[in-house]
FIZA-288306 format. One record per residue (C-alpha): residue number from 0; residue in three letters; chain; x, z, y. Coordinates in steps of 0.001 Angstrom, whole numbers, plus 500000, padded with zeros to 6 digits. Last residue first. Example, Ala and Ser with C-alpha at 12.3 -4.5 7.8 and 13.67 -1.06 7.14 Angstrom:
% residues 2
   resi   resn   chain     east       up    north
      1    SER       A   513670   507140   498940
      0    ALA       A   512300   507800   495500
//
This chain:
% residues 353
   resi   resn   chain     east       up    north
    352    UNK       A   092260   229789   833469
    351    UNK       A   088497   230868   834651
    350    UNK       A   085548   229128   835479
    349    UNK       A   082534   228839   837570
    348    UNK       A   082878   225589   838217
    347    UNK       A   085357   222742   837037
    346    UNK       A   085528   218981   837925
    345    UNK       A   087914   216345   836947
    344    UNK       A   090199   218892   835315
    343    UNK       A   093783   218466   833883
    342    UNK       A   095315   221402   832615
    341    UNK       A   098636   222666   831183
    340    UNK       A   098586   226517   829780
    339    UNK       A   097884   228953   832615
    338    UNK       A   100341   231471   834869
    337    UNK       A   103786   230685   833510
    336    UNK       A   103449   226855   834738
    335    UNK       A   104543   223762   833934
    334    UNK       A   101508   221873   835264
    333    UNK       A   098014   222506   836590
    332    UNK       A   096319   219463   837357
    331    UNK       A   092677   219643   839677
    330    UNK       A   090710   216757   840256
    329    UNK       A   087448   218816   841554
    328    UNK       A   086743   222377   842206
    327    UNK       A   083406   223698   843116
    326    UNK       A   084087   226985   841946
    325    UNK       A   087569   228053   839696
    324    UNK       A   089097   231305   839498
    323    UNK       A   092719   230894   838039
    322    UNK       A   095596   233601   836655
    321    UNK       A   092823   234709   833786
    320    UNK       A   093956   238497   832614
    319    UNK       A   097123   240055   830928
    318    UNK       A   099551   238066   832597
    317    UNK       A   100860   238294   835903
    316    UNK       A   101229   234826   838012
    315    UNK       A   103645   232148   838277
    314    UNK       A   103461   228660   839248
    313    UNK       A   105473   225767   838134
    312    UNK       A   103207   223312   839488
    311    UNK       A   099911   223665   840985
    310    UNK       A   098025   220316   841824
    309    UNK       A   094670   220309   843706
    308    UNK       A   092280   217416   844426
    307    UNK       A   089298   219059   845966
    306    UNK       A   088783   223146   846693
    305    UNK       A   085335   223946   847253
    304    UNK       A   086263   227419   846078
    303    UNK       A   089769   228516   844428
    302    UNK       A   090714   232031   843621
    301    UNK       A   094316   232022   842429
    300    UNK       A   096042   235005   841232
    299    UNK       A   093090   236234   839279
    298    UNK       A   091965   239660   839994
    297    UNK       A   092699   242726   837151
    296    UNK       A   095477   244348   839016
    295    UNK       A   098592   246311   836959
    294    UNK       A   100126   248273   839669
    293    UNK       A   104041   246793   841518
    292    UNK       A   102025   243210   841204
    291    UNK       A   103501   239807   841079
    290    UNK       A   102441   236385   842371
    289    UNK       A   105090   233406   842051
    288    UNK       A   105038   229968   843735
    287    UNK       A   107252   227192   842613
    286    UNK       A   104454   224304   843443
    285    UNK       A   101220   224559   845423
    284    UNK       A   099829   221606   846369
    283    UNK       A   096500   221378   848255
    282    UNK       A   094799   218134   849218
    281    UNK       A   091120   219066   850077
    280    UNK       A   090380   222671   851134
    279    UNK       A   087203   224869   851649
    278    UNK       A   088538   227558   850232
    277    UNK       A   091987   229231   848795
    276    UNK       A   092187   232527   848178
    275    UNK       A   095859   233264   847187
    274    UNK       A   097540   236092   845092
    273    UNK       A   095521   239176   843847
    272    UNK       A   092339   237561   844499
    271    UNK       A   088741   238371   844735
    270    UNK       A   088903   239712   848476
    269    UNK       A   087774   242586   850264
    268    UNK       A   086251   242078   853226
    267    UNK       A   085785   238389   854604
    266    UNK       A   086768   239392   858517
    265    UNK       A   089904   241218   857484
    264    UNK       A   092003   238372   857509
    263    UNK       A   091413   237813   861547
    262    UNK       A   089137   234911   862797
    261    UNK       A   086101   236102   865286
    260    UNK       A   082863   235182   863366
    259    UNK       A   081347   231852   864062
    258    UNK       A   081851   230618   860322
    257    UNK       A   081372   233968   858771
    256    UNK       A   081214   232324   855185
    255    UNK       A   081130   235417   853182
    254    UNK       A   083491   236752   850481
    253    UNK       A   082060   236870   847230
    252    UNK       A   083134   240343   845229
    251    UNK       A   082534   240087   841513
    250    UNK       A   085994   240682   840173
    249    UNK       A   086507   243271   842977
    248    UNK       A   084570   245957   840654
    247    UNK       A   087278   246026   837885
    246    UNK       A   089134   247888   841048
    245    UNK       A   092565   246905   842644
    244    UNK       A   095683   248349   841659
    243    UNK       A   097985   246155   843126
    242    UNK       A   100846   246783   845563
    241    UNK       A   101749   243321   846574
    240    UNK       A   104757   240520   845946
    239    UNK       A   104627   237023   846840
    238    UNK       A   107289   234728   846434
    237    UNK       A   106824   231617   847944
    236    UNK       A   108854   228319   847171
    235    UNK       A   106492   226084   847751
    234    UNK       A   102777   225830   849566
    233    UNK       A   101692   222479   850630
    232    UNK       A   098366   221667   852643
    231    UNK       A   097290   218260   853357
    230    UNK       A   093398   219041   854617
    229    UNK       A   091449   221859   855545
    228    UNK       A   087882   221164   855244
    227    UNK       A   084902   220828   857289
    226    UNK       A   081374   220572   855677
    225    UNK       A   081294   223981   854748
    224    UNK       A   083903   225641   856280
    223    UNK       A   088087   226230   856476
    222    UNK       A   089831   228882   854499
    221    UNK       A   093584   229615   853606
    220    UNK       A   094125   233103   852889
    219    UNK       A   096740   235143   850987
    218    UNK       A   095707   238308   849394
    217    UNK       A   093678   241212   850866
    216    UNK       A   092920   245003   849935
    215    UNK       A   096983   244663   847719
    214    UNK       A   098908   246126   850695
    213    UNK       A   102411   243730   851138
    212    UNK       A   105299   245006   849042
    211    UNK       A   107388   242387   849366
    210    UNK       A   106612   238765   850898
    209    UNK       A   108889   236269   850586
    208    UNK       A   108795   232601   851523
    207    UNK       A   110748   229430   851331
    206    UNK       A   108201   227068   852346
    205    UNK       A   104817   226694   854171
    204    UNK       A   103975   223108   855057
    203    UNK       A   100677   222086   856915
    202    UNK       A   099487   218469   857225
    201    UNK       A   096072   219138   858481
    200    UNK       A   093506   221293   860333
    199    UNK       A   090434   220229   862104
    198    UNK       A   088374   221452   864916
    197    UNK       A   085064   221918   865120
    196    UNK       A   083230   220816   868213
    195    UNK       A   083519   222197   871911
    194    UNK       A   082165   219213   874279
    193    UNK       A   079088   219655   875295
    192    UNK       A   079245   223677   874924
    191    UNK       A   082022   223616   877305
    190    UNK       A   084389   227030   875371
    189    UNK       A   084517   229073   872592
    188    UNK       A   083414   227496   869732
    187    UNK       A   083248   230228   867025
    186    UNK       A   083474   227338   864001
    185    UNK       A   086617   228059   861840
    184    UNK       A   089675   226724   860393
    183    UNK       A   091807   229579   859248
    182    UNK       A   094886   229555   857769
    181    UNK       A   095924   233579   856965
    180    UNK       A   099573   234363   855093
    179    UNK       A   101073   237038   854271
    178    UNK       A   097736   238658   854466
    177    UNK       A   097169   242863   855788
    176    UNK       A   099249   245431   856070
    175    UNK       A   102890   243791   855583
    174    UNK       A   105476   246124   854011
    173    UNK       A   108236   243397   853897
    172    UNK       A   108234   239477   854904
    171    UNK       A   110858   236850   855019
    170    UNK       A   110273   233292   856462
    169    UNK       A   112562   230334   855680
    168    UNK       A   110150   228127   856115
    167    UNK       A   106611   227299   858192
    166    UNK       A   106015   223567   859284
    165    UNK       A   102589   222407   861311
    164    UNK       A   101795   219088   861905
    163    UNK       A   098461   219112   863013
    162    UNK       A   095856   221693   864345
    161    UNK       A   093161   219915   865865
    160    UNK       A   091231   222784   868261
    159    UNK       A   087565   222845   868353
    158    UNK       A   087779   226395   869286
    157    UNK       A   088210   228341   866100
    156    UNK       A   091471   226855   864860
    155    UNK       A   093977   229569   863558
    154    UNK       A   097227   230012   862386
    153    UNK       A   098540   233489   860993
    152    UNK       A   101472   235062   859255
    151    UNK       A   101439   238565   858095
    150    UNK       A   100512   241634   860167
    149    UNK       A   103051   244434   860595
    148    UNK       A   105612   246173   858566
    147    UNK       A   108223   243744   858971
    146    UNK       A   107901   240365   859470
    145    UNK       A   111260   238454   859857
    144    UNK       A   111961   234552   860936
    143    UNK       A   114236   232044   859484
    142    UNK       A   111638   228957   860805
    141    UNK       A   108327   228471   862572
    140    UNK       A   107919   224735   863384
    139    UNK       A   105257   223198   865569
    138    UNK       A   104289   219621   866099
    137    UNK       A   100875   219819   866892
    136    UNK       A   098643   223047   868133
    135    UNK       A   095109   222720   869321
    134    UNK       A   093352   222255   872576
    133    UNK       A   090450   224754   872517
    132    UNK       A   092310   226770   870436
    131    UNK       A   092151   230822   871466
    130    UNK       A   092998   232835   868298
    129    UNK       A   095334   231560   868282
    128    UNK       A   098670   230113   866653
    127    UNK       A   100200   233785   864983
    126    UNK       A   103730   235263   864958
    125    UNK       A   102930   239166   864064
    124    UNK       A   102796   242647   865451
    123    UNK       A   099992   244069   864149
    122    UNK       A   100870   247526   863375
    121    UNK       A   096906   248372   863675
    120    UNK       A   097874   251840   864340
    119    UNK       A   095939   254572   863418
    118    UNK       A   099236   256812   861930
    117    UNK       A   098775   258158   858308
    116    UNK       A   102119   256818   857230
    115    UNK       A   103759   258165   859662
    114    UNK       A   104864   255655   862560
    113    UNK       A   108589   254878   862522
    112    UNK       A   111460   255908   865325
    111    UNK       A   113566   253287   865304
    110    UNK       A   116221   255080   868138
    109    UNK       A   117871   252260   869040
    108    UNK       A   116369   252607   872893
    107    UNK       A   114536   249509   872639
    106    UNK       A   113002   249829   868477
    105    UNK       A   111961   253702   870100
    104    UNK       A   109871   252006   873080
    103    UNK       A   106321   252700   871351
    102    UNK       A   106560   253826   867731
    101    UNK       A   108028   251479   865292
    100    UNK       A   106155   249555   862752
     99    UNK       A   104442   246371   864419
     98    UNK       A   107475   244020   864189
     97    UNK       A   108128   240832   864701
     96    UNK       A   111956   239754   864362
     95    UNK       A   112823   235781   865775
     94    UNK       A   115608   233820   864496
     93    UNK       A   113593   230609   865120
     92    UNK       A   110340   229820   866667
     91    UNK       A   110412   225935   867589
     90    UNK       A   107031   224437   870126
     89    UNK       A   106571   220864   870379
     88    UNK       A   102970   221162   870963
     87    UNK       A   100176   223470   872911
     86    UNK       A   097553   221483   873400
     85    UNK       A   095133   221201   876449
     84    UNK       A   091893   221471   876728
     83    UNK       A   090615   221988   880374
     82    UNK       A   090155   224191   883008
     81    UNK       A   093980   225619   882641
     80    UNK       A   092713   228537   881014
     79    UNK       A   090777   226829   878347
     78    UNK       A   092983   228279   875473
     77    UNK       A   095862   226453   873595
     76    UNK       A   097577   229716   872116
     75    UNK       A   100959   230585   870924
     74    UNK       A   101823   234304   869930
     73    UNK       A   104639   235953   868991
     72    UNK       A   103960   239655   868782
     71    UNK       A   100441   239828   868567
     70    UNK       A   098905   243335   869240
     69    UNK       A   098609   247237   868967
     68    UNK       A   102070   247475   867187
     67    UNK       A   104147   245062   869365
     66    UNK       A   107563   245060   868532
     65    UNK       A   109433   242050   869633
     64    UNK       A   112687   240977   868671
     63    UNK       A   113952   237297   869949
     62    UNK       A   116912   235314   868773
     61    UNK       A   114931   231899   869788
     60    UNK       A   112019   230212   871179
     59    UNK       A   111679   226394   872269
     58    UNK       A   109180   225175   873578
     57    UNK       A   108290   221482   874243
     56    UNK       A   104685   221933   875768
     55    UNK       A   102838   224717   876773
     54    UNK       A   099073   225661   876675
     53    UNK       A   099327   229280   876038
     52    UNK       A   102709   230786   875086
     51    UNK       A   101456   234779   874730
     50    UNK       A   104666   236808   874407
     49    UNK       A   104653   240486   873012
     48    UNK       A   100964   241182   873438
     47    UNK       A   099717   244406   873521
     46    UNK       A   101679   247853   873053
     45    UNK       A   105104   246766   873924
     44    UNK       A   108866   246684   873111
     43    UNK       A   109860   243459   873974
     42    UNK       A   113920   242129   873089
     41    UNK       A   114722   238499   874469
     40    UNK       A   117417   236617   873260
     39    UNK       A   116133   233244   874127
     38    UNK       A   113116   232177   875636
     37    UNK       A   113015   228119   876693
     36    UNK       A   110385   226124   878262
     35    UNK       A   110561   222506   878909
     34    UNK       A   106165   222303   879662
     33    UNK       A   104391   225620   880852
     32    UNK       A   101096   225318   881151
     31    UNK       A   100745   228626   880558
     30    UNK       A   102925   231549   879844
     29    UNK       A   101943   234911   879869
     28    UNK       A   105481   237434   879067
     27    UNK       A   105100   240882   878383
     26    UNK       A   101235   240687   878122
     25    UNK       A   098371   243190   878050
     24    UNK       A   101310   245807   880088
     23    UNK       A   104820   245255   879032
     22    UNK       A   105344   248466   877921
     21    UNK       A   109235   247869   877907
     20    UNK       A   110660   244605   878387
     19    UNK       A   114159   243590   877743
     18    UNK       A   116502   240856   879403
     17    UNK       A   118862   237967   877818
     16    UNK       A   116577   234651   878440
     15    UNK       A   114088   233172   880377
     14    UNK       A   114414   229699   880991
     13    UNK       A   111938   227548   882725
     12    UNK       A   111934   223910   883050
     11    UNK       A   108407   223294   884354
     10    UNK       A   105649   225380   885813
      9    UNK       A   102075   225255   885472
      8    UNK       A   101457   228804   884980
      7    UNK       A   104224   231293   884522
      6    UNK       A   102906   235228   884180
      5    UNK       A   106052   238298   883716
      4    UNK       A   105102   241548   883123
      3    UNK       A   101445   241260   882477
      2    UNK       A   098246   243719   883188
      1    UNK       A   100410   246589   885009
      0    UNK       A   101343   249421   884076
//
């Protein structure tokens, strides 16, 4: 019932292995300024965050199971908790299972009792870099992880963070309740006013991801803000399946910017895309990506706004309605795709393909 189960600050050479936490307070693990950190084979069944890794360097998280229906499962942060901005960097997260679908304690005791479909539960349970993001995230890999009945992957820079060199691979997702992938560069700017400026987000590679039976209200979202673009993004080998069935009215949706709003996939409201909403991005490559819907959906699979230099190679999308919606898009190529005919376009605005 305490605020934290385990809290460490300004430590180094730490090994946490082979134990379980039940109902861990606000944080099962709160690790701040901890370097050379290994977390292995933990099971955490809790009603808030599973583990927060804040301003830490040289971190290895492996073989962990986290059930956290009301908050995040595994959560790297880079806050101002040390009194100065310090990056979380050189981090590997691998072979982990995160979920928000089980009643508290039932994953740990082996009964694995799922919430009723109408239960008022956030089912958060995800891996998220952010929201606190003063120092940034550098050299991060997330691989061989399973998301089940929870929110999807989130990468966020809101408080001036430099986020760069992030690789996500070999991820399976099932019954995702929000956006399977959420990448956000925003301007909340919580920190010292004289030094906190909008951050940067670049060199992000996401590959070999399968998402099945996601809710259709939200698609995957990658969004910067005006004049601050996410750069150098590669999305490849992704199969994204969702419930479908959106109304024709959804075609008229134009998501607001909300530059300084708390970042979360639902912040923009329902989305006008059934696959990917891509806004304020420079240098984007999407290859071997397929969008599938259980029920017919009128929305385009790829909705682009203020995107410069984009390549779509061998992408597949539902037929019967245009796959691409383009607004303020420059230098786009579509090749070898079942979603649309080959096209090389220098500039497109309010155009569908």
